[in-house]
N, CA, C and O atoms as CSV, one atom per row, in Angstrom:
chain,resi,resn,atom,element,x,y,z
A,1,MET,N,N,-22.032,25.307,29.522
A,1,MET,CA,C,-22.692,24.067,29.130
A,1,MET,C,C,-21.865,23.372,28.061
A,1,MET,O,O,-21.448,23.999,27.087
A,2,ASN,N,N,-21.626,22.078,28.240
A,2,ASN,CA,C,-20.858,21.314,27.272
A,2,ASN,C,C,-21.704,21.011,26.047
A,2,ASN,O,O,-22.917,20.823,26.140
A,3,LYS,N,N,-21.039,20.967,24.891
A,3,LYS,CA,C,-21.771,20.625,23.670
A,3,LYS,C,C,-22.050,19.129,23.648
A,3,LYS,O,O,-21.313,18.331,24.227
A,4,SER,N,N,-23.111,18.776,22.978
A,4,SER,CA,C,-23.448,17.359,22.832
A,4,SER,C,C,-22.421,16.687,21.943
A,4,SER,O,O,-22.056,17.233,20.902
A,5,PRO,N,N,-21.944,15.504,22.336
A,5,PRO,CA,C,-20.998,14.808,21.475
A,5,PRO,C,C,-21.680,14.351,20.183
A,5,PRO,O,O,-22.875,14.054,20.159
A,6,ILE,N,N,-20.897,14.307,19.129
A,6,ILE,CA,C,-21.390,13.841,17.829
A,6,ILE,C,C,-20.911,12.413,17.645
A,6,ILE,O,O,-19.724,12.119,17.785
A,7,VAL,N,N,-21.850,11.526,17.328
A,7,VAL,CA,C,-21.551,10.108,17.187
A,7,VAL,C,C,-22.093,9.618,15.848
A,7,VAL,O,O,-23.267,9.811,15.530
A,8,VAL,N,N,-21.231,8.989,15.079
A,8,VAL,CA,C,-21.634,8.372,13.804
A,8,VAL,C,C,-21.724,6.872,14.048
A,8,VAL,O,O,-20.856,6.291,14.699
A,9,VAL,N,N,-22.767,6.250,13.529
A,9,VAL,CA,C,-23.047,4.845,13.821
A,9,VAL,C,C,-22.720,3.969,12.617
A,9,VAL,O,O,-23.060,4.289,11.478
A,10,ASP,N,N,-22.047,2.846,12.906
A,10,ASP,CA,C,-21.756,1.829,11.901
A,10,ASP,C,C,-22.770,0.693,12.042
A,10,ASP,O,O,-23.495,0.608,13.034
A,11,SER,N,N,-22.804,-0.164,11.046
A,11,SER,CA,C,-23.797,-1.232,11.022
A,11,SER,C,C,-23.667,-2.211,12.188
A,11,SER,O,O,-24.681,-2.721,12.664
A,12,ASP,N,N,-22.447,-2.489,12.664
A,12,ASP,CA,C,-22.327,-3.433,13.771
A,12,ASP,C,C,-22.975,-2.888,15.040
A,12,ASP,O,O,-23.462,-3.663,15.862
A,13,GLY,N,N,-22.987,-1.574,15.213
A,13,GLY,CA,C,-23.678,-0.962,16.343
A,13,GLY,C,C,-25.185,-1.095,16.222
A,13,GLY,O,O,-25.881,-1.344,17.207
A,14,ILE,N,N,-25.680,-0.926,15.007
A,14,ILE,CA,C,-27.128,-1.058,14.760
A,14,ILE,C,C,-27.562,-2.504,14.959
A,14,ILE,O,O,-28.532,-2.783,15.663
A,15,ILE,N,N,-26.834,-3.416,14.331
A,15,ILE,CA,C,-27.210,-4.834,14.376
A,15,ILE,C,C,-27.124,-5.373,15.804
A,15,ILE,O,O,-28.012,-6.107,16.238
A,16,ALA,N,N,-26.078,-5.022,16.531
A,16,ALA,CA,C,-25.912,-5.531,17.893
A,16,ALA,C,C,-27.052,-5.107,18.809
A,16,ALA,O,O,-27.427,-5.851,19.716
A,17,GLN,N,N,-27.606,-3.926,18.583
A,17,GLN,CA,C,-28.713,-3.471,19.431
A,17,GLN,C,C,-29.953,-4.345,19.262
A,17,GLN,O,O,-30.660,-4.624,20.231
A,18,GLY,N,N,-30.210,-4.769,18.041
A,18,GLY,CA,C,-31.436,-5.519,17.776
A,18,GLY,C,C,-31.312,-7.020,17.816
A,18,GLY,O,O,-32.326,-7.717,17.841
A,19,ASN,N,N,-30.092,-7.545,17.824
A,19,ASN,CA,C,-29.879,-8.983,17.745
A,19,ASN,C,C,-29.453,-9.518,19.102
A,19,ASN,O,O,-28.304,-9.346,19.510
A,20,LEU,N,N,-30.374,-10.164,19.799
A,20,LEU,CA,C,-30.095,-10.693,21.141
A,20,LEU,C,C,-28.945,-11.688,21.157
A,20,LEU,O,O,-28.284,-11.846,22.183
A,21,ALA,N,N,-28.696,-12.363,20.038
A,21,ALA,CA,C,-27.634,-13.366,19.963
A,21,ALA,C,C,-26.261,-12.746,19.666
A,21,ALA,O,O,-25.248,-13.444,19.717
A,22,ASP,N,N,-26.219,-11.465,19.362
A,22,ASP,CA,C,-24.960,-10.806,19.030
A,22,ASP,C,C,-24.086,-10.709,20.282
A,22,ASP,O,O,-24.575,-10.370,21.360
A,23,SER,N,N,-22.806,-11.003,20.137
A,23,SER,CA,C,-21.899,-10.963,21.293
A,23,SER,C,C,-21.773,-9.561,21.893
A,23,SER,O,O,-21.374,-9.417,23.048
A,24,ASN,N,N,-22.104,-8.545,21.129
A,24,ASN,CA,C,-22.033,-7.164,21.610
A,24,ASN,C,C,-23.404,-6.571,21.978
A,24,ASN,O,O,-23.525,-5.364,22.189
A,25,HIS,N,N,-24.427,-7.422,22.052
A,25,HIS,CA,C,-25.787,-6.905,22.283
A,25,HIS,C,C,-25.883,-6.091,23.573
A,25,HIS,O,O,-26.359,-4.956,23.551
A,26,GLU,N,N,-25.438,-6.655,24.687
A,26,GLU,CA,C,-25.589,-5.952,25.975
A,26,GLU,C,C,-24.863,-4.612,25.988
A,26,GLU,O,O,-25.421,-3.607,26.427
A,27,ILE,N,N,-23.636,-4.596,25.512
A,27,ILE,CA,C,-22.875,-3.345,25.530
A,27,ILE,C,C,-23.464,-2.347,24.536
A,27,ILE,O,O,-23.443,-1.141,24.785
A,28,ALA,N,N,-23.990,-2.840,23.408
A,28,ALA,CA,C,-24.606,-1.941,22.418
A,28,ALA,C,C,-25.826,-1.255,23.018
A,28,ALA,O,O,-26.040,-0.063,22.796
A,29,VAL,N,N,-26.617,-1.989,23.766
A,29,VAL,CA,C,-27.793,-1.397,24.413
A,29,VAL,C,C,-27.350,-0.362,25.444
A,29,VAL,O,O,-27.951,0.708,25.542
A,30,LYS,N,N,-26.311,-0.670,26.208
A,30,LYS,CA,C,-25.798,0.284,27.200
A,30,LYS,C,C,-25.264,1.548,26.524
A,30,LYS,O,O,-25.477,2.658,27.012
A,31,ILE,N,N,-24.575,1.372,25.411
A,31,ILE,CA,C,-24.067,2.531,24.665
A,31,ILE,C,C,-25.234,3.379,24.177
A,31,ILE,O,O,-25.217,4.602,24.323
A,32,ALA,N,N,-26.245,2.742,23.600
A,32,ALA,CA,C,-27.407,3.485,23.099
A,32,ALA,C,C,-28.085,4.263,24.222
A,32,ALA,O,O,-28.476,5.415,24.037
A,33,GLU,N,N,-28.221,3.638,25.375
A,33,GLU,CA,C,-28.821,4.323,26.526
A,33,GLU,C,C,-27.961,5.510,26.951
A,33,GLU,O,O,-28.486,6.573,27.283
A,34,LYS,N,N,-26.657,5.332,26.942
A,34,LYS,CA,C,-25.737,6.415,27.320
A,34,LYS,C,C,-25.851,7.580,26.340
A,34,LYS,O,O,-25.820,8.742,26.748
A,35,LEU,N,N,-25.981,7.273,25.055
A,35,LEU,CA,C,-26.103,8.332,24.047
A,35,LEU,C,C,-27.363,9.165,24.270
A,35,LEU,O,O,-27.354,10.381,24.075
A,36,VAL,N,N,-28.431,8.512,24.673
A,36,VAL,CA,C,-29.669,9.230,24.999
A,36,VAL,C,C,-29.439,10.086,26.246
A,36,VAL,O,O,-29.810,11.260,26.280
A,37,GLU,N,N,-28.831,9.493,27.258
A,37,GLU,CA,C,-28.585,10.186,28.528
A,37,GLU,C,C,-27.761,11.467,28.332
A,37,GLU,O,O,-28.059,12.494,28.942
A,38,ILE,N,N,-26.747,11.408,27.499
A,38,ILE,CA,C,-25.876,12.575,27.313
A,38,ILE,C,C,-26.326,13.462,26.154
A,38,ILE,O,O,-25.650,14.424,25.788
A,39,GLU,N,N,-27.481,13.117,25.589
A,39,GLU,CA,C,-28.081,13.885,24.495
A,39,GLU,C,C,-27.116,14.051,23.320
A,39,GLU,O,O,-26.954,15.144,22.777
A,40,ALA,N,N,-26.486,12.948,22.946
A,40,ALA,CA,C,-25.559,12.953,21.820
A,40,ALA,C,C,-26.315,13.212,20.519
A,40,ALA,O,O,-27.481,12.846,20.371
A,41,LYS,N,N,-25.625,13.845,19.592
A,41,LYS,CA,C,-26.143,13.994,18.231
A,41,LYS,C,C,-25.690,12.742,17.484
A,41,LYS,O,O,-24.502,12.565,17.216
A,42,VAL,N,N,-26.642,11.880,17.151
A,42,VAL,CA,C,-26.333,10.581,16.556
A,42,VAL,C,C,-26.679,10.633,15.065
A,42,VAL,O,O,-27.800,10.959,14.674
A,43,ILE,N,N,-25.674,10.300,14.250
A,43,ILE,CA,C,-25.810,10.404,12.792
A,43,ILE,C,C,-25.641,9.018,12.180
A,43,ILE,O,O,-24.713,8.281,12.515
A,44,TYR,N,N,-26.554,8.682,11.280
A,44,TYR,CA,C,-26.537,7.397,10.596
A,44,TYR,C,C,-26.285,7.616,9.105
A,44,TYR,O,O,-27.125,8.215,8.433
A,45,PRO,N,N,-25.163,7.151,8.571
A,45,PRO,CA,C,-24.974,7.226,7.118
A,45,PRO,C,C,-26.048,6.381,6.421
A,45,PRO,O,O,-26.319,5.255,6.839
A,46,SER,N,N,-26.648,6.913,5.381
A,46,SER,CA,C,-27.728,6.183,4.710
A,46,SER,C,C,-27.276,4.821,4.211
A,46,SER,O,O,-28.043,3.859,4.264
A,47,CYS,N,N,-26.045,4.723,3.729
A,47,CYS,CA,C,-25.581,3.425,3.224
A,47,CYS,C,C,-25.505,2.392,4.344
A,47,CYS,O,O,-25.661,1.197,4.094
A,48,ILE,N,N,-25.270,2.836,5.559
A,48,ILE,CA,C,-25.173,1.929,6.704
A,48,ILE,C,C,-26.545,1.411,7.111
A,48,ILE,O,O,-26.675,0.274,7.564
A,49,VAL,N,N,-27.560,2.239,6.951
A,49,VAL,CA,C,-28.929,1.772,7.212
A,49,VAL,C,C,-29.239,0.588,6.302
A,49,VAL,O,O,-29.775,-0.425,6.750
A,50,PHE,N,N,-28.901,0.724,5.027
A,50,PHE,CA,C,-29.186,-0.354,4.082
A,50,PHE,C,C,-28.256,-1.550,4.270
A,50,PHE,O,O,-28.679,-2.692,4.093
A,51,GLU,N,N,-26.996,-1.303,4.628
A,51,GLU,CA,C,-26.090,-2.429,4.902
A,51,GLU,C,C,-26.615,-3.229,6.094
A,51,GLU,O,O,-26.611,-4.460,6.069
A,52,SER,N,N,-27.062,-2.537,7.124
A,52,SER,CA,C,-27.565,-3.195,8.337
A,52,SER,C,C,-28.802,-4.032,8.055
A,52,SER,O,O,-28.877,-5.196,8.447
A,53,THR,N,N,-29.764,-3.436,7.376
A,53,THR,CA,C,-31.011,-4.176,7.130
A,53,THR,C,C,-30.792,-5.329,6.154
A,53,THR,O,O,-31.463,-6.356,6.250
A,54,THR,N,N,-29.872,-5.171,5.231
A,54,THR,CA,C,-29.548,-6.271,4.314
A,54,THR,C,C,-28.897,-7.417,5.081
A,54,THR,O,O,-29.205,-8.583,4.836
A,55,THR,N,N,-27.999,-7.091,6.007
A,55,THR,CA,C,-27.356,-8.124,6.827
A,55,THR,C,C,-28.393,-8.843,7.683
A,55,THR,O,O,-28.349,-10.066,7.813
A,56,MET,N,N,-29.320,-8.096,8.263
A,56,MET,CA,C,-30.368,-8.705,9.075
A,56,MET,C,C,-31.205,-9.669,8.242
A,56,MET,O,O,-31.556,-10.758,8.696
A,57,PHE,N,N,-31.513,-9.258,7.034
A,57,PHE,CA,C,-32.371,-10.051,6.149
A,57,PHE,C,C,-31.629,-11.274,5.621
A,57,PHE,O,O,-32.137,-12.392,5.701
A,58,ARG,N,N,-30.425,-11.064,5.080
A,58,ARG,CA,C,-29.701,-12.153,4.421
A,58,ARG,C,C,-28.904,-13.026,5.387
A,58,ARG,O,O,-29.114,-14.237,5.446
A,59,LYS,N,N,-28.005,-12.427,6.133
A,59,LYS,CA,C,-27.084,-13.195,6.978
A,59,LYS,C,C,-27.772,-13.728,8.229
A,59,LYS,O,O,-27.578,-14.885,8.603
A,60,LEU,N,N,-28.570,-12.891,8.871
A,60,LEU,CA,C,-29.246,-13.305,10.094
A,60,LEU,C,C,-30.581,-13.990,9.812
A,60,LEU,O,O,-31.210,-14.542,10.716
A,61,ASN,N,N,-31.005,-13.949,8.553
A,61,ASN,CA,C,-32.265,-14.565,8.134
A,61,ASN,C,C,-33.432,-14.088,9.008
A,61,ASN,O,O,-34.257,-14.878,9.466
A,62,ASN,N,N,-33.468,-12.768,9.220
A,62,ASN,CA,C,-34.489,-12.195,10.089
A,62,ASN,C,C,-35.157,-11.017,9.381
A,62,ASN,O,O,-34.843,-9.859,9.654
A,63,PRO,N,N,-36.092,-11.326,8.461
A,63,PRO,CA,C,-36.750,-10.246,7.718
A,63,PRO,C,C,-37.567,-9.319,8.610
A,63,PRO,O,O,-37.720,-8.140,8.290
A,64,GLN,N,N,-38.094,-9.826,9.722
A,64,GLN,CA,C,-38.863,-8.972,10.628
A,64,GLN,C,C,-37.963,-7.926,11.275
A,64,GLN,O,O,-38.356,-6.765,11.398
A,65,MET,N,N,-36.754,-8.322,11.693
A,65,MET,CA,C,-35.825,-7.365,12.284
A,65,MET,C,C,-35.439,-6.324,11.240
A,65,MET,O,O,-35.361,-5.133,11.541
A,66,ALA,N,N,-35.200,-6.773,10.023
A,66,ALA,CA,C,-34.825,-5.844,8.957
A,66,ALA,C,C,-35.944,-4.839,8.697
A,66,ALA,O,O,-35.692,-3.640,8.585
A,67,ALA,N,N,-37.162,-5.321,8.602
A,67,ALA,CA,C,-38.300,-4.433,8.326
A,67,ALA,C,C,-38.523,-3.461,9.487
A,67,ALA,O,O,-38.774,-2.276,9.269
A,68,GLY,N,N,-38.430,-3.964,10.716
A,68,GLY,CA,C,-38.615,-3.103,11.886
A,68,GLY,C,C,-37.540,-2.041,11.987
A,68,GLY,O,O,-37.816,-0.892,12.334
A,69,THR,N,N,-36.321,-2.428,11.682
A,69,THR,CA,C,-35.204,-1.479,11.732
A,69,THR,C,C,-35.369,-0.407,10.665
A,69,THR,O,O,-35.128,0.773,10.919
A,70,LEU,N,N,-35.777,-0.816,9.484
A,70,LEU,CA,C,-35.989,0.160,8.412
A,70,LEU,C,C,-37.091,1.144,8.797
A,70,LEU,O,O,-36.997,2.333,8.490
A,71,LEU,N,N,-38.126,0.657,9.461
A,71,LEU,CA,C,-39.199,1.548,9.931
A,71,LEU,C,C,-38.673,2.563,10.942
A,71,LEU,O,O,-39.069,3.728,10.914
A,72,VAL,N,N,-37.784,2.130,11.833
A,72,VAL,CA,C,-37.188,3.046,12.816
A,72,VAL,C,C,-36.484,4.193,12.085
A,72,VAL,O,O,-36.609,5.356,12.467
A,73,PHE,N,N,-35.744,3.846,11.032
A,73,PHE,CA,C,-34.983,4.864,10.313
A,73,PHE,C,C,-35.842,5.737,9.400
A,73,PHE,O,O,-35.368,6.749,8.883
A,74,ALA,N,N,-37.075,5.357,9.204
A,74,ALA,CA,C,-37.991,6.194,8.435
A,74,ALA,C,C,-38.520,7.366,9.264
A,74,ALA,O,O,-39.118,8.297,8.725
A,75,ASP,N,N,-38.295,7.312,10.569
A,75,ASP,CA,C,-38.718,8.390,11.464
A,75,ASP,C,C,-37.998,9.684,11.073
A,75,ASP,O,O,-36.769,9.702,10.995
A,76,PRO,N,N,-38.739,10.755,10.828
A,76,PRO,CA,C,-38.102,12.008,10.404
A,76,PRO,C,C,-37.186,12.637,11.460
A,76,PRO,O,O,-36.419,13.545,11.140
A,77,ASP,N,N,-37.254,12.174,12.700
A,77,ASP,CA,C,-36.367,12.705,13.736
A,77,ASP,C,C,-34.972,12.072,13.704
A,77,ASP,O,O,-34.049,12.563,14.353
A,78,MET,N,N,-34.828,11.000,12.960
A,78,MET,CA,C,-33.511,10.360,12.829
A,78,MET,C,C,-32.639,11.233,11.933
A,78,MET,O,O,-33.123,11.815,10.962
A,79,ILE,N,N,-31.350,11.322,12.262
A,79,ILE,CA,C,-30.426,12.090,11.427
A,79,ILE,C,C,-29.741,11.116,10.483
A,79,ILE,O,O,-28.862,10.352,10.883
A,80,ILE,N,N,-30.156,11.155,9.231
A,80,ILE,CA,C,-29.614,10.276,8.199
A,80,ILE,C,C,-28.766,11.125,7.256
A,80,ILE,O,O,-29.256,12.078,6.650
A,81,GLU,N,N,-27.498,10.769,7.143
A,81,GLU,CA,C,-26.593,11.482,6.238
A,81,GLU,C,C,-26.605,10.786,4.889
A,81,GLU,O,O,-26.218,9.621,4.789
A,82,PRO,N,N,-27.045,11.485,3.848
A,82,PRO,CA,C,-27.043,10.877,2.515
A,82,PRO,C,C,-25.619,10.508,2.080
A,82,PRO,O,O,-24.649,11.199,2.391
A,83,THR,N,N,-25.539,9.425,1.370
A,83,THR,CA,C,-24.246,9.002,0.847
A,83,THR,C,C,-24.100,9.591,-0.553
A,83,THR,O,O,-24.333,8.924,-1.562
A,84,GLY,N,N,-23.710,10.847,-0.578
A,84,GLY,CA,C,-23.522,11.541,-1.843
A,84,GLY,C,C,-22.066,11.511,-2.272
A,84,GLY,O,O,-21.226,10.847,-1.666
A,85,GLN,N,N,-21.801,12.241,-3.323
A,85,GLN,CA,C,-20.458,12.246,-3.884
A,85,GLN,C,C,-19.416,12.731,-2.879
A,85,GLN,O,O,-18.282,12.253,-2.897
A,86,ASP,N,N,-19.775,13.665,-2.008
A,86,ASP,CA,C,-18.812,14.144,-1.017
A,86,ASP,C,C,-18.383,13.040,-0.059
A,86,ASP,O,O,-17.216,12.968,0.323
A,87,ILE,N,N,-19.318,12.184,0.329
A,87,ILE,CA,C,-18.996,11.068,1.225
A,87,ILE,C,C,-18.187,10.016,0.476
A,87,ILE,O,O,-17.228,9.467,1.019
A,88,ILE,N,N,-18.562,9.737,-0.746
A,88,ILE,CA,C,-17.802,8.769,-1.552
A,88,ILE,C,C,-16.369,9.264,-1.744
A,88,ILE,O,O,-15.421,8.490,-1.610
A,89,THR,N,N,-16.211,10.532,-2.052
A,89,THR,CA,C,-14.873,11.111,-2.213
A,89,THR,C,C,-14.099,11.015,-0.900
A,89,THR,O,O,-12.921,10.658,-0.899
A,90,GLY,N,N,-14.752,11.331,0.213
A,90,GLY,CA,C,-14.101,11.240,1.518
A,90,GLY,C,C,-13.704,9.815,1.876
A,90,GLY,O,O,-12.698,9.600,2.553
A,91,ALA,N,N,-14.479,8.853,1.432
A,91,ALA,CA,C,-14.184,7.443,1.722
A,91,ALA,C,C,-12.906,6.978,1.037
A,91,ALA,O,O,-12.223,6.078,1.524
A,92,THR,N,N,-12.591,7.593,-0.086
A,92,THR,CA,C,-11.383,7.176,-0.808
A,92,THR,C,C,-10.123,7.416,0.019
A,92,THR,O,O,-9.101,6.766,-0.203
A,93,LYS,N,N,-10.189,8.331,0.956
A,93,LYS,CA,C,-9.055,8.625,1.844
A,93,LYS,C,C,-8.691,7.408,2.699
A,93,LYS,O,O,-7.530,7.228,3.067
A,94,TYR,N,N,-9.682,6.579,3.011
A,94,TYR,CA,C,-9.492,5.450,3.920
A,94,TYR,C,C,-9.459,4.089,3.231
A,94,TYR,O,O,-8.957,3.120,3.801
A,95,PHE,N,N,-9.981,4.008,2.027
A,95,PHE,CA,C,-10.112,2.704,1.376
A,95,PHE,C,C,-8.771,2.221,0.838
A,95,PHE,O,O,-8.098,2.924,0.085
A,96,ASP,N,N,-8.399,1.015,1.235
A,96,ASP,CA,C,-7.166,0.389,0.774
A,96,ASP,C,C,-7.514,-1.005,0.258
A,96,ASP,O,O,-7.758,-1.912,1.054
A,97,PRO,N,N,-7.539,-1.186,-1.057
A,97,PRO,CA,C,-7.938,-2.487,-1.608
A,97,PRO,C,C,-6.950,-3.612,-1.281
A,97,PRO,O,O,-7.271,-4.786,-1.463
A,98,ARG,N,N,-5.768,-3.267,-0.806
A,98,ARG,CA,C,-4.772,-4.294,-0.440
A,98,ARG,C,C,-4.898,-4.699,1.026
A,98,ARG,O,O,-4.288,-5.678,1.456
A,99,ALA,N,N,-5.672,-3.963,1.779
A,99,ALA,CA,C,-5.824,-4.247,3.212
A,99,ALA,C,C,-6.822,-5.395,3.407
A,99,ALA,O,O,-7.299,-5.994,2.443
A,100,THR,N,N,-7.116,-5.676,4.641
A,100,THR,CA,C,-8.059,-6.737,4.966
A,100,THR,C,C,-9.421,-6.495,4.312
A,100,THR,O,O,-9.858,-5.353,4.167
A,101,LYS,N,N,-10.073,-7.567,3.927
A,101,LYS,CA,C,-11.410,-7.456,3.326
A,101,LYS,C,C,-12.460,-7.141,4.376
A,101,LYS,O,O,-13.618,-6.882,4.047
A,102,LYS,N,N,-12.050,-7.163,5.654
A,102,LYS,CA,C,-12.964,-6.842,6.743
A,102,LYS,C,C,-13.344,-5.359,6.735
A,102,LYS,O,O,-14.469,-5.001,7.085
A,103,ASN,N,N,-12.414,-4.508,6.337
A,103,ASN,CA,C,-12.697,-3.072,6.302
A,103,ASN,C,C,-13.148,-2.692,4.904
A,103,ASN,O,O,-12.350,-2.597,3.971
A,104,THR,N,N,-14.442,-2.481,4.787
A,104,THR,CA,C,-15.076,-2.284,3.487
A,104,THR,C,C,-15.245,-0.812,3.152
A,104,THR,O,O,-14.930,0.069,3.952
A,105,SER,N,N,-15.737,-0.573,1.975
A,105,SER,CA,C,-16.043,0.806,1.582
A,105,SER,C,C,-17.145,1.388,2.459
A,105,SER,O,O,-17.222,2.607,2.614
A,106,PHE,N,N,-18.002,0.541,3.038
A,106,PHE,CA,C,-19.007,1.031,3.986
A,106,PHE,C,C,-18.313,1.645,5.211
A,106,PHE,O,O,-18.697,2.720,5.673
A,107,ASP,N,N,-17.293,0.957,5.730
A,107,ASP,CA,C,-16.539,1.483,6.869
A,107,ASP,C,C,-15.894,2.816,6.515
A,107,ASP,O,O,-15.871,3.743,7.324
A,108,CYS,N,N,-15.378,2.896,5.311
A,108,CYS,CA,C,-14.742,4.135,4.854
A,108,CYS,C,C,-15.759,5.263,4.739
A,108,CYS,O,O,-15.433,6.422,4.997
A,109,ALA,N,N,-16.988,4.932,4.354
A,109,ALA,CA,C,-18.054,5.935,4.290
A,109,ALA,C,C,-18.399,6.439,5.691
A,109,ALA,O,O,-18.644,7.631,5.876
A,110,VAL,N,N,-18.420,5.543,6.674
A,110,VAL,CA,C,-18.666,5.954,8.058
A,110,VAL,C,C,-17.592,6.947,8.499
A,110,VAL,O,O,-17.893,7.976,9.105
A,111,ALA,N,N,-16.343,6.624,8.188
A,111,ALA,CA,C,-15.243,7.521,8.553
A,111,ALA,C,C,-15.373,8.866,7.850
A,111,ALA,O,O,-15.088,9.906,8.443
A,112,ALA,N,N,-15.802,8.853,6.584
A,112,ALA,CA,C,-15.980,10.101,5.843
A,112,ALA,C,C,-17.096,10.953,6.456
A,112,ALA,O,O,-16.977,12.176,6.517
A,113,VAL,N,N,-18.174,10.315,6.907
A,113,VAL,CA,C,-19.249,11.054,7.582
A,113,VAL,C,C,-18.717,11.616,8.904
A,113,VAL,O,O,-19.018,12.755,9.260
A,114,ALA,N,N,-17.939,10.829,9.621
A,114,ALA,CA,C,-17.342,11.303,10.876
A,114,ALA,C,C,-16.441,12.508,10.617
A,114,ALA,O,O,-16.443,13.468,11.389
A,115,ASP,N,N,-15.676,12.456,9.537
A,115,ASP,CA,C,-14.832,13.598,9.173
A,115,ASP,C,C,-15.684,14.832,8.877
A,115,ASP,O,O,-15.382,15.934,9.336
A,116,LYS,N,N,-16.744,14.632,8.110
A,116,LYS,CA,C,-17.604,15.757,7.708
A,116,LYS,C,C,-18.191,16.470,8.920
A,116,LYS,O,O,-18.261,17.698,8.950
A,117,TYR,N,N,-18.608,15.707,9.908
A,117,TYR,CA,C,-19.260,16.284,11.081
A,117,TYR,C,C,-18.301,16.521,12.247
A,117,TYR,O,O,-18.707,16.986,13.312
A,118,LYS,N,N,-17.015,16.193,12.032
A,118,LYS,CA,C,-16.033,16.316,13.117
A,118,LYS,C,C,-16.530,15.555,14.354
A,118,LYS,O,O,-16.592,16.088,15.461
A,119,ALA,N,N,-16.877,14.293,14.114
A,119,ALA,CA,C,-17.463,13.446,15.153
A,119,ALA,C,C,-16.500,13.229,16.309
A,119,ALA,O,O,-15.280,13.220,16.149
A,120,ASP,N,N,-17.098,13.056,17.471
A,120,ASP,CA,C,-16.332,12.752,18.673
A,120,ASP,C,C,-16.121,11.243,18.835
A,120,ASP,O,O,-15.105,10.800,19.369
A,121,TYR,N,N,-17.105,10.461,18.362
A,121,TYR,CA,C,-17.073,9.010,18.533
A,121,TYR,C,C,-17.714,8.333,17.331
A,121,TYR,O,O,-18.480,8.931,16.576
A,122,ILE,N,N,-17.365,7.058,17.188
A,122,ILE,CA,C,-18.048,6.187,16.234
A,122,ILE,C,C,-18.610,5.021,17.029
A,122,ILE,O,O,-17.900,4.378,17.802
A,123,PHE,N,N,-19.896,4.758,16.828
A,123,PHE,CA,C,-20.564,3.649,17.502
A,123,PHE,C,C,-20.331,2.399,16.659
A,123,PHE,O,O,-21.087,2.093,15.737
A,124,SER,N,N,-19.281,1.704,16.999
A,124,SER,CA,C,-18.853,0.494,16.307
A,124,SER,C,C,-17.981,-0.278,17.273
A,124,SER,O,O,-17.560,0.246,18.304
A,125,PHE,N,N,-17.716,-1.521,16.934
A,125,PHE,CA,C,-16.806,-2.341,17.727
A,125,PHE,C,C,-15.549,-2.673,16.922
A,125,PHE,O,O,-14.779,-3.560,17.290
A,126,ASP,N,N,-15.357,-1.958,15.835
A,126,ASP,CA,C,-14.279,-2.197,14.888
A,126,ASP,C,C,-13.104,-1.269,15.173
A,126,ASP,O,O,-13.249,-0.049,15.109
A,127,ASP,N,N,-11.945,-1.834,15.487
A,127,ASP,CA,C,-10.755,-1.041,15.775
A,127,ASP,C,C,-10.216,-0.289,14.562
A,127,ASP,O,O,-9.332,0.556,14.706
A,128,PHE,N,N,-10.731,-0.581,13.374
A,128,PHE,CA,C,-10.346,0.151,12.161
A,128,PHE,C,C,-10.482,1.647,12.390
A,128,PHE,O,O,-9.633,2.430,11.965
A,129,TYR,N,N,-11.556,2.039,13.063
A,129,TYR,CA,C,-11.825,3.465,13.266
A,129,TYR,C,C,-10.814,4.116,14.214
A,129,TYR,O,O,-10.550,5.315,14.121
A,130,VAL,N,N,-10.261,3.329,15.109
A,130,VAL,CA,C,-9.256,3.835,16.044
A,130,VAL,C,C,-7.890,3.839,15.364
A,130,VAL,O,O,-7.203,4.859,15.323
A,131,LYS,N,N,-7.513,2.681,14.833
A,131,LYS,CA,C,-6.159,2.503,14.296
A,131,LYS,C,C,-5.933,3.249,12.986
A,131,LYS,O,O,-4.900,3.897,12.819
A,132,LYS,N,N,-6.876,3.171,12.061
A,132,LYS,CA,C,-6.685,3.751,10.731
A,132,LYS,C,C,-7.199,5.190,10.634
A,132,LYS,O,O,-6.653,6.003,9.889
A,133,CYS,N,N,-8.246,5.492,11.390
A,133,CYS,CA,C,-8.917,6.779,11.225
A,133,CYS,C,C,-8.692,7.752,12.388
A,133,CYS,O,O,-8.927,8.951,12.244
A,134,GLY,N,N,-8.246,7.250,13.518
A,134,GLY,CA,C,-7.965,8.130,14.649
A,134,GLY,C,C,-9.169,8.532,15.474
A,134,GLY,O,O,-9.107,9.517,16.209
A,135,TYR,N,N,-10.257,7.798,15.371
A,135,TYR,CA,C,-11.464,8.110,16.147
A,135,TYR,C,C,-11.536,7.285,17.421
A,135,TYR,O,O,-10.877,6.254,17.554
A,136,LYS,N,N,-12.353,7.765,18.357
A,136,LYS,CA,C,-12.657,7.010,19.565
A,136,LYS,C,C,-13.955,6.258,19.317
A,136,LYS,O,O,-14.809,6.705,18.550
A,137,LEU,N,N,-14.092,5.121,19.968
A,137,LEU,CA,C,-15.320,4.334,19.861
A,137,LEU,C,C,-16.292,4.741,20.969
A,137,LEU,O,O,-15.876,5.117,22.065
A,138,ALA,N,N,-17.570,4.664,20.673
A,138,ALA,CA,C,-18.605,5.082,21.618
A,138,ALA,C,C,-18.574,4.270,22.914
A,138,ALA,O,O,-19.045,4.750,23.945
A,139,LYS,N,N,-18.035,3.064,22.884
A,139,LYS,CA,C,-17.950,2.275,24.116
A,139,LYS,C,C,-17.063,2.954,25.153
A,139,LYS,O,O,-17.160,2.655,26.343
A,140,ASP,N,N,-16.197,3.870,24.709
A,140,ASP,CA,C,-15.357,4.616,25.635
A,140,ASP,C,C,-16.171,5.560,26.527
A,140,ASP,O,O,-15.659,6.049,27.534
A,141,LEU,N,N,-17.406,5.814,26.175
A,141,LEU,CA,C,-18.277,6.673,26.975
A,141,LEU,C,C,-18.787,5.976,28.245
A,141,LEU,O,O,-19.249,6.624,29.184
A,142,LEU,N,N,-18.691,4.664,28.251
A,142,LEU,CA,C,-19.224,3.896,29.396
A,142,LEU,C,C,-18.253,3.909,30.569
A,142,LEU,O,O,-18.535,3.317,31.611
């Protein structure tokens, strides 16, 4: 029997699933369905939960989506990785203040969580995880 793949989720994966106007909405829903189908172990860094809901509230101006998403993550069956000192330390491996402002410390925290769990995939649409971190994206499962 094959082991379940480990997938760490970034905020763009979370937001795309709930935002019908997102250019990645359809593929994000397909990825989420695939993760359920293959019984993947899906891990959400706690800082990403808050980054996602803040983006929904502020940038998307959708407080209902933010509140609903936060309620989903309050479910005790969700695997939430605390952003403790070990994750912050791990993020320093990837953070480059001279690089593009697109790749934030949040992205580096996702990579650090992926390192900690020896993740197979990252659920994101950001090539940073492929080019800088050496991970595969969850869309490759489709």
